[in-house]
C-alpha positions as CSV (number, residue, x, y, z in Angstrom):
1,M,-153.2,-77.3,-11.2
2,N,-152.2,-73.8,-10.5
3,Q,-148.4,-73.2,-10.3
4,P,-146.5,-70.3,-8.8
5,L,-144.9,-68.1,-11.5
6,A,-141.2,-67.5,-11.9
7,S,-139.5,-65.5,-9.2
8,G,-139.9,-61.6,-9.7
9,S,-137.4,-58.9,-9.1
10,E,-139.7,-56.7,-7.0
11,D,-138.1,-54.9,-4.3
12,L,-140.0,-55.3,-0.9
13,L,-139.5,-51.9,0.2
14,G,-140.5,-50.5,-3.0
15,M,-143.7,-52.5,-3.0
16,T,-144.6,-51.6,0.5
17,L,-144.2,-47.9,-0.4
18,K,-146.4,-48.3,-3.5
19,A,-149.0,-50.2,-1.4
20,Y,-149.5,-47.2,0.9
21,N,-148.5,-44.1,-1.2
22,M,-150.2,-44.9,-4.6
23,K,-153.8,-45.5,-3.5
24,H,-155.2,-43.5,-6.2
25,Y,-153.4,-45.5,-8.9
26,L,-154.1,-48.8,-7.4
27,L,-157.8,-48.2,-7.3
28,T,-157.9,-48.0,-11.0
29,A,-159.9,-51.0,-12.1
30,L,-159.4,-52.8,-15.4
31,V,-162.0,-54.1,-17.8
32,L,-160.4,-56.9,-19.6
33,L,-160.9,-58.6,-23.0
34,A,-161.5,-56.9,-26.4
35,S,-164.8,-57.3,-28.0
36,T,-163.2,-59.3,-30.9
37,M,-162.5,-62.1,-28.4
38,H,-166.2,-62.5,-27.5
39,P,-168.1,-61.4,-30.5
40,S,-171.4,-63.0,-29.1
41,F,-171.6,-60.4,-26.5
42,A,-172.6,-57.8,-29.2
43,N,-176.2,-59.3,-29.0
44,D,-176.5,-58.2,-25.4
45,N,-177.7,-61.6,-24.2
46,V,-175.9,-61.1,-21.0
47,K,-176.0,-57.7,-19.2
48,I,-174.5,-56.6,-16.0
49,V,-176.9,-55.2,-13.6
50,D,-174.9,-54.4,-10.5
51,I,-171.8,-55.2,-8.5
52,G,-171.1,-55.7,-4.8
53,L,-167.9,-56.0,-2.7
54,A,-167.5,-57.2,0.9
55,G,-164.4,-58.0,3.0
56,N,-161.3,-56.4,4.5
57,G,-159.4,-56.9,1.4
58,C,-161.8,-54.9,-0.9
59,P,-161.5,-51.3,-1.9
60,E,-163.4,-49.1,0.5
61,E,-166.9,-47.7,-0.2
62,P,-168.0,-45.4,-1.8
63,E,-164.9,-44.6,-3.8
64,S,-164.5,-48.2,-5.0
65,M,-167.7,-48.2,-7.0
66,S,-166.8,-45.0,-8.8
67,T,-163.4,-46.3,-9.9
68,I,-164.4,-49.7,-11.1
69,L,-165.2,-49.5,-14.7
70,I,-168.3,-51.4,-15.5
71,K,-170.5,-51.2,-18.6
72,Q,-173.5,-53.2,-19.5
73,D,-171.7,-55.1,-22.2
74,D,-168.5,-55.7,-20.4
75,R,-166.7,-59.0,-20.8
76,S,-165.0,-58.9,-17.4
77,V,-164.5,-57.1,-14.1
78,R,-161.1,-56.6,-12.7
79,I,-160.4,-54.9,-9.3
80,I,-157.2,-53.6,-7.9
81,S,-157.5,-52.9,-4.0
82,P,-154.8,-51.0,-2.0
83,H,-156.0,-52.8,1.2
84,F,-155.1,-56.4,0.0
85,V,-151.8,-56.3,1.8
86,L,-150.6,-58.7,4.4
87,P,-149.6,-58.7,7.4
88,G,-151.1,-55.2,7.4
89,K,-151.1,-52.7,10.2
90,P,-149.4,-53.3,13.6
91,P,-149.6,-55.0,16.1
92,L,-148.3,-58.0,14.4
93,R,-150.1,-61.4,14.9
94,T,-149.4,-65.0,14.4
95,L,-152.3,-65.3,11.9
96,V,-153.5,-62.7,9.4
97,R,-156.4,-63.4,6.9
98,Y,-157.6,-61.0,4.2
99,K,-160.5,-61.6,1.8
100,C,-162.8,-60.1,-0.8
101,D,-166.1,-61.4,-1.9
102,V,-167.3,-60.1,-5.3
103,A,-171.0,-60.5,-6.5
104,V,-172.1,-59.5,-10.0
105,S,-175.8,-59.6,-10.8
106,V,-176.5,-60.3,-14.4
107,E,-179.5,-60.6,-16.7
108,V,-179.4,-63.5,-19.1
109,G,-181.4,-63.8,-22.3
110,K,-183.7,-66.8,-23.1
111,G,-181.6,-69.6,-24.6
112,Y,-178.4,-68.5,-23.3
113,Q,-176.2,-69.1,-20.2
114,V,-173.3,-67.3,-18.7
115,G,-169.9,-68.8,-17.6
116,I,-167.3,-67.6,-14.9
117,K,-163.5,-67.6,-15.3
118,A,-162.2,-66.2,-12.2
119,S,-158.4,-65.2,-11.4
120,A,-156.1,-63.4,-9.2
121,K,-152.5,-62.2,-9.2
122,A,-150.4,-61.8,-6.1
123,F,-146.8,-61.2,-4.9
124,I,-145.3,-62.9,-1.9
125,E,-142.2,-62.6,0.2
126,L,-142.2,-65.6,2.6
127,H,-139.4,-66.0,5.2
128,D,-138.4,-68.8,7.6
129,A,-141.1,-70.3,10.0
130,S,-143.9,-68.7,8.0
131,K,-146.7,-70.3,5.8
132,S,-149.2,-68.8,3.4
133,T,-152.3,-69.9,1.6
134,V,-154.1,-68.2,-1.4
135,S,-157.6,-69.5,-2.3
136,L,-160.1,-68.7,-5.0
137,D,-163.8,-69.7,-5.1
138,A,-165.9,-69.2,-8.2
139,F,-169.6,-70.0,-8.3
140,F,-173.3,-68.7,-8.7
141,T,-175.5,-67.8,-5.7
142,G,-177.4,-71.0,-4.6
143,T,-174.7,-73.3,-5.9
144,K,-171.7,-75.0,-4.4
145,S,-168.3,-73.3,-5.0
146,K,-165.3,-75.0,-6.2
147,R,-162.1,-73.9,-4.6
148,E,-158.6,-73.6,-6.0
149,E,-155.7,-73.1,-3.6
150,I,-152.0,-72.4,-3.4
151,K,-150.0,-73.3,-0.3
152,L,-146.5,-72.1,0.4
153,S,-144.4,-73.2,3.5
154,S,-140.7,-72.3,2.7
155,P,-138.9,-69.2,2.1
156,T,-139.7,-67.6,-1.3
157,H,-139.8,-64.4,-3.2
158,Q,-142.2,-64.7,-6.2
159,N,-145.3,-63.8,-8.2
160,L,-148.3,-65.9,-7.9
161,E,-151.3,-66.5,-10.2
162,I,-154.4,-68.6,-9.4
163,S,-157.5,-69.3,-11.4
164,N,-160.4,-71.8,-11.7
165,N,-159.4,-74.4,-14.1
166,E,-162.7,-74.9,-15.7
167,T,-165.4,-72.3,-16.7
168,V,-168.4,-72.5,-14.4
169,W,-171.8,-72.3,-16.2
170,S,-175.2,-70.9,-14.9
171,E,-178.6,-72.5,-15.7
172,C,-180.0,-71.9,-19.0
173,G,-181.9,-68.6,-19.6
174,A,-182.0,-67.7,-15.9
175,D,-181.0,-64.3,-14.4
176,T,-178.2,-65.0,-11.8
177,I,-175.6,-63.7,-9.6
178,L,-171.9,-64.5,-10.3
179,R,-169.8,-64.9,-7.3
180,M,-166.1,-65.1,-6.4
181,K,-164.1,-65.1,-3.3
182,I,-160.4,-64.5,-3.0
183,A,-158.7,-65.0,0.4
184,A,-155.1,-65.0,1.5
185,T,-153.5,-65.9,4.9
186,L,-150.1,-65.6,6.5
187,R,-149.2,-67.7,9.5
188,G,-146.0,-67.6,11.5
189,K,-144.2,-66.4,14.7
190,D,-142.6,-63.4,13.0
191,L,-144.8,-62.1,10.2
192,G,-143.2,-58.7,10.2
193,Q,-140.5,-60.5,8.0
194,S,-143.1,-61.7,5.5
195,Y,-145.2,-59.8,3.0
196,L,-148.2,-60.8,0.7
197,R,-150.0,-58.6,-1.7
198,V,-152.9,-59.6,-4.0
199,N,-152.3,-57.2,-6.9
200,S,-155.6,-57.8,-8.8
201,F,-158.6,-60.1,-9.0
202,G,-161.8,-60.5,-11.0
203,M,-163.9,-62.4,-13.3
204,E,-164.2,-62.9,-17.1
205,F,-167.6,-63.8,-18.6
206,E,-168.5,-66.2,-21.3
207,Q,-171.7,-67.0,-22.8
208,R,-173.1,-69.7,-25.1
209,A,-176.5,-70.9,-26.5
210,C,-178.3,-73.5,-24.6
211,S,-181.7,-75.3,-24.2
212,S,-183.8,-75.5,-21.0
213,T,-185.6,-78.7,-22.3
């Protein structure tokens, strides 16, 4: 079960300024995990072919694709978007929802399968009479997603982290598309007093030998 992390000391005004004045910094994408942690990837049994993004919480095209660091032998894709900030621009509403769908096309060698471990980190400032939900789906194209979710309904000021509890595995030896969706909502009468930012999100890749028989 995903649990909120301990309360942070971030200043709300400072975070808002960062969200809108440091776009060039926030667009820097991170490629995670050193090669020593996944030595089997040295055999190039799983190769990233392409990546696609869609949603109002994603980095904008075309600059997003030039700042996401992707190599054929990467072990992960990590994204930082300056647009994943709620409640967003005025006029204020009683319900705001942002999301980003990520699709990573991969080639998988015969006798291997690829696994997904998806995660996201966020910060929330929730005031009275407001509610929030952060959800994460990780799956492969053509398969059913398994959703993880965090719900908050009382005043809080804290960091959040959400991930799928178990690695999701593809079919043996089949090229596939890895998918994840991160979504966040704010609901309430006065959302101008609440703030939610998804700081980063992405997928880590695993591989293992398998048999199709």
